[in-house]
C-alpha positions as CSV (number, residue, x, y, z in Angstrom):
1,M,87.2,117.1,143.9
2,P,84.4,115.2,145.4
3,N,84.2,111.5,144.6
4,G,80.7,111.9,143.1
5,S,82.1,114.3,140.4
6,R,85.2,112.3,139.6
7,P,85.1,110.9,136.0
8,R,85.2,107.1,135.9
9,S,87.8,105.1,134.0
10,L,87.1,103.5,130.6
11,P,86.7,99.9,132.1
12,H,84.2,101.2,134.6
13,R,82.1,103.0,131.9
14,L,82.2,99.9,129.8
15,L,81.1,97.7,132.7
16,A,78.3,100.1,133.5
17,L,77.0,100.0,129.9
18,A,77.4,96.2,129.7
19,T,75.2,95.7,132.8
20,G,73.1,98.8,133.0
21,N,70.0,97.8,131.1
22,W,67.9,94.8,130.2
23,L,69.2,94.5,126.6
24,A,72.8,94.2,127.7
25,R,72.0,91.8,130.6
26,S,69.9,89.6,128.3
27,Y,72.8,89.4,125.9
28,L,75.2,88.3,128.7
29,A,72.6,85.7,129.8
30,V,72.4,84.3,126.3
31,F,76.2,84.2,126.1
32,A,76.4,82.4,129.4
33,F,73.9,79.9,128.2
34,S,75.9,79.3,125.0
35,L,78.9,78.5,127.1
36,L,76.9,76.0,129.1
37,V,75.8,74.4,125.8
38,M,79.4,74.1,124.7
39,F,80.4,72.2,127.9
40,L,77.3,70.0,128.1
41,F,76.8,69.3,124.3
42,P,80.3,69.7,122.7
43,E,79.3,67.7,119.7
44,S,76.1,69.6,118.9
45,G,75.7,72.1,116.1
46,F,75.2,74.9,118.6
47,A,78.4,74.2,120.6
48,M,80.3,77.0,118.8
49,S,77.5,79.6,118.9
50,F,79.4,81.6,121.5
51,L,81.9,82.6,118.8
52,L,79.1,84.1,116.7
53,L,77.7,85.9,119.8
54,T,81.0,87.5,120.5
55,A,81.9,88.3,116.9
56,P,83.7,90.0,115.4
57,L,86.3,90.4,118.1
58,S,86.2,86.8,119.1
59,F,87.3,85.8,115.6
60,M,90.5,87.6,116.1
61,S,91.6,84.8,118.4
62,M,92.2,82.8,115.3
63,V,95.2,84.9,114.5
64,L,96.4,85.4,118.0
65,P,99.5,83.4,119.1
66,L,97.8,81.9,122.1
67,G,94.6,79.9,122.3
68,P,93.2,76.4,122.4
69,G,95.5,73.9,120.6
70,T,98.7,75.7,121.6
71,E,101.4,73.0,122.0
72,G,103.8,72.9,124.8
73,G,104.0,71.9,128.4
74,W,101.1,72.0,130.8
75,A,102.0,75.5,131.9
76,V,102.0,76.8,128.3
77,E,98.7,75.2,127.5
78,A,97.1,76.4,130.7
79,A,98.3,79.9,130.0
80,A,97.0,79.8,126.4
81,I,93.6,78.6,127.4
82,G,93.4,81.1,130.2
83,F,94.4,83.9,127.8
84,W,91.7,82.7,125.3
85,A,89.0,82.6,128.0
86,V,89.8,86.1,129.2
87,W,89.8,87.4,125.6
88,L,86.4,85.7,125.1
89,L,84.9,87.3,128.2
90,L,86.3,90.7,127.1
91,C,84.6,90.3,123.7
92,A,81.3,89.5,125.4
93,F,81.5,92.5,127.6
94,V,82.4,94.8,124.7
95,N,79.4,93.5,122.7
96,A,77.1,93.9,125.7
97,A,78.4,97.5,126.1
98,V,77.6,98.1,122.5
99,L,74.0,96.9,123.0
100,G,73.8,98.9,126.3
101,A,74.9,102.1,124.5
102,L,72.3,101.5,121.8
103,L,69.5,101.3,124.3
104,T,70.8,104.1,126.5
105,R,71.1,106.4,123.5
106,S,67.6,105.6,122.4
107,A,66.2,106.3,125.8
108,N,68.0,109.6,126.0
109,A,66.7,110.6,122.6
110,A,63.2,109.8,123.6
111,S,63.3,111.4,127.1
112,P,60.6,114.0,127.8
113,G,63.1,116.6,128.8
114,S,64.7,116.5,125.3
115,R,61.6,118.1,123.8
116,A,61.9,121.0,126.2
117,L,65.2,122.0,124.6
118,L,63.7,122.8,121.3
119,P,63.6,126.5,120.4
120,R,60.2,128.1,120.7
121,G,61.0,131.6,119.5
122,P,59.3,133.4,116.7
123,G,61.7,132.0,114.1
124,S,61.5,128.4,115.2
125,P,59.6,125.8,113.1
126,N,57.3,125.0,116.0
127,S,56.2,128.6,116.7
128,P,52.9,129.9,115.4
129,G,53.1,131.8,112.2
130,S,56.5,130.4,111.2
131,P,56.8,128.9,107.6
132,G,56.9,125.3,108.9
133,S,54.2,125.7,111.5
134,P,50.6,124.3,111.0
135,G,48.4,126.9,109.4
136,S,51.1,129.1,108.0
137,P,50.8,130.3,104.4
138,G,54.0,128.6,103.2
139,R,53.3,125.2,104.6
140,E,51.3,123.9,101.6
141,G,54.2,124.6,99.3
142,T,56.7,122.6,101.3
143,D,54.5,119.5,102.1
144,E,55.8,117.6,99.1
145,A,59.4,118.3,99.7
146,R,59.3,117.7,103.5
147,P,59.0,113.8,103.4
148,A,62.0,113.5,101.1
149,S,64.2,115.9,103.1
150,T,63.1,114.3,106.4
151,R,63.9,110.9,105.1
152,S,67.4,111.9,103.9
153,R,68.1,113.6,107.2
154,G,67.0,110.5,109.0
155,I,69.3,108.3,106.9
156,R,72.2,110.6,107.5
157,A,71.6,110.7,111.2
158,L,71.3,107.0,111.3
159,L,74.7,106.5,109.5
160,A,76.5,109.4,111.1
161,P,78.0,107.3,114.0
162,A,79.8,105.1,111.4
163,V,82.0,108.0,110.3
164,D,82.2,110.6,113.1
165,T,84.3,108.7,115.6
166,W,87.9,107.4,115.3
167,L,86.8,104.0,116.5
168,A,84.2,103.5,113.8
169,R,86.4,105.0,111.1
170,G,89.3,102.7,112.0
171,Y,87.0,99.7,111.9
172,L,85.7,100.7,108.5
173,A,89.3,101.0,107.2
174,V,89.9,97.4,108.4
175,V,86.7,96.3,106.6
176,A,87.7,98.0,103.4
177,A,91.2,96.5,103.4
178,S,89.7,93.0,104.0
179,L,87.2,93.4,101.2
180,G,89.7,94.8,98.8
181,F,92.1,91.9,99.4
182,F,89.2,89.5,98.9
183,L,88.1,91.1,95.5
184,V,91.7,91.1,94.3
185,A,92.1,87.4,95.2
186,A,88.8,86.4,93.8
187,Y,89.2,88.1,90.4
188,L,92.9,88.4,89.8
189,L,94.6,85.5,91.5
190,P,94.4,82.0,90.0
191,D,93.7,80.5,93.4
192,P,92.0,82.8,95.9
193,G,92.3,80.2,98.6
194,F,90.7,81.3,101.9
195,A,90.7,85.0,101.1
196,G,87.1,85.2,102.1
197,I,87.8,84.4,105.7
198,W,89.1,87.9,106.3
199,P,85.9,89.8,105.5
200,I,83.9,87.2,107.3
201,M,86.0,87.7,110.4
202,T,86.0,91.5,110.3
203,T,82.2,91.9,109.6
204,A,80.8,89.0,111.6
205,P,78.2,88.0,112.7
206,L,76.0,89.3,109.8
207,S,78.7,88.4,107.2
208,V,77.8,84.8,107.8
209,V,74.4,85.5,106.3
210,A,76.0,87.2,103.3
211,F,78.2,84.1,102.8
212,L,75.1,81.8,102.9
213,V,73.3,84.0,100.4
214,A,76.3,84.3,98.0
215,S,77.4,80.6,98.1
216,P,74.5,79.1,96.1
217,V,75.2,81.6,93.2
218,E,78.7,80.1,92.9
219,W,77.2,76.7,92.1
220,S,75.9,78.0,88.8
221,S,78.7,78.1,86.2
222,S,77.1,81.0,84.3
223,L,76.7,83.2,87.5
224,A,79.7,82.1,89.4
225,W,81.4,85.5,88.7
226,L,78.6,87.2,90.6
227,S,79.1,85.4,93.9
228,P,82.1,87.5,95.1
229,L,80.2,90.7,94.3
230,L,77.1,89.6,96.2
231,F,79.3,88.5,99.2
232,T,81.2,91.8,99.1
233,A,78.0,93.8,99.1
234,G,76.6,91.9,102.0
235,A,79.8,92.0,104.0
236,A,80.1,95.8,103.3
237,L,76.5,96.3,104.7
238,S,77.4,94.1,107.7
239,G,80.5,96.2,108.3
240,L,78.6,99.4,108.1
241,F,76.1,98.1,110.6
242,N,78.9,97.2,113.0
243,A,80.5,100.6,112.5
244,V,77.2,102.3,113.4
245,L,77.1,100.3,116.6
246,L,80.7,101.0,117.4
247,G,80.2,104.7,116.7
248,R,77.2,104.8,119.1
249,L,79.3,103.1,121.8
250,A,82.1,105.7,121.3
251,R,79.6,108.5,121.5
252,T,78.0,107.2,124.7
253,L,81.4,106.7,126.3
254,R,82.5,110.2,125.4
255,A,79.2,111.6,126.8
256,R,79.6,109.7,130.0
257,E,83.2,111.0,130.3
258,V,82.3,114.7,130.1
259,R,79.0,114.5,131.9
260,P,79.3,115.5,135.5
261,A,77.9,113.0,138.0
262,A,74.6,114.0,139.7
């Protein structure tokens, strides 16, 4: 098999997506700048911004056995910090690949050649005289139903990546488990403790916005019961958004795997 037609490995495809367009490269530049801010201004409020930029995967380092603060000899501490640094870079490249896949998919969908693949036969919607074509007798009767059906198809197409790949479905299962645990702790346990940290970690970074929106409601004694529901709704939307991005990444990687090289 020629080298040009040999399928590339998963790390190579991820690296190509993470560096292949301006959106992914801009994200990596912002991430590098956040690291510079952490070293130059460790006491500032933006010193930990790199964690939000690499969320949600970077938040998993909180439950990993190795990381900053690991006690032991200098060899153990150096290995722990090195492991954490490699994990952080991996999280950044995965997020950059997600953004790269998003832009790559949008460019492919809007490419001029994609319109040439549309059917133009007598039964196609774009052919003259067909029921959906301009000037056809049945067009007037379907004008009112067309916007609603087009809108519903657009929403289904937008959310389809969240459920049609194993990566996105697995992520949604983790999100559902964390939200279920949070609701049980918030409404059934006498002391929920830090149960909210799990949905925040699994649906970050947008879950931080949901937390900021739901927190003021808890200050009101009469509406305190509503705060967990607001946070759950916001975190669920955040998780759905992340699942769509993961699904798009999985689709792009699968397309690159089966697509022969030019």
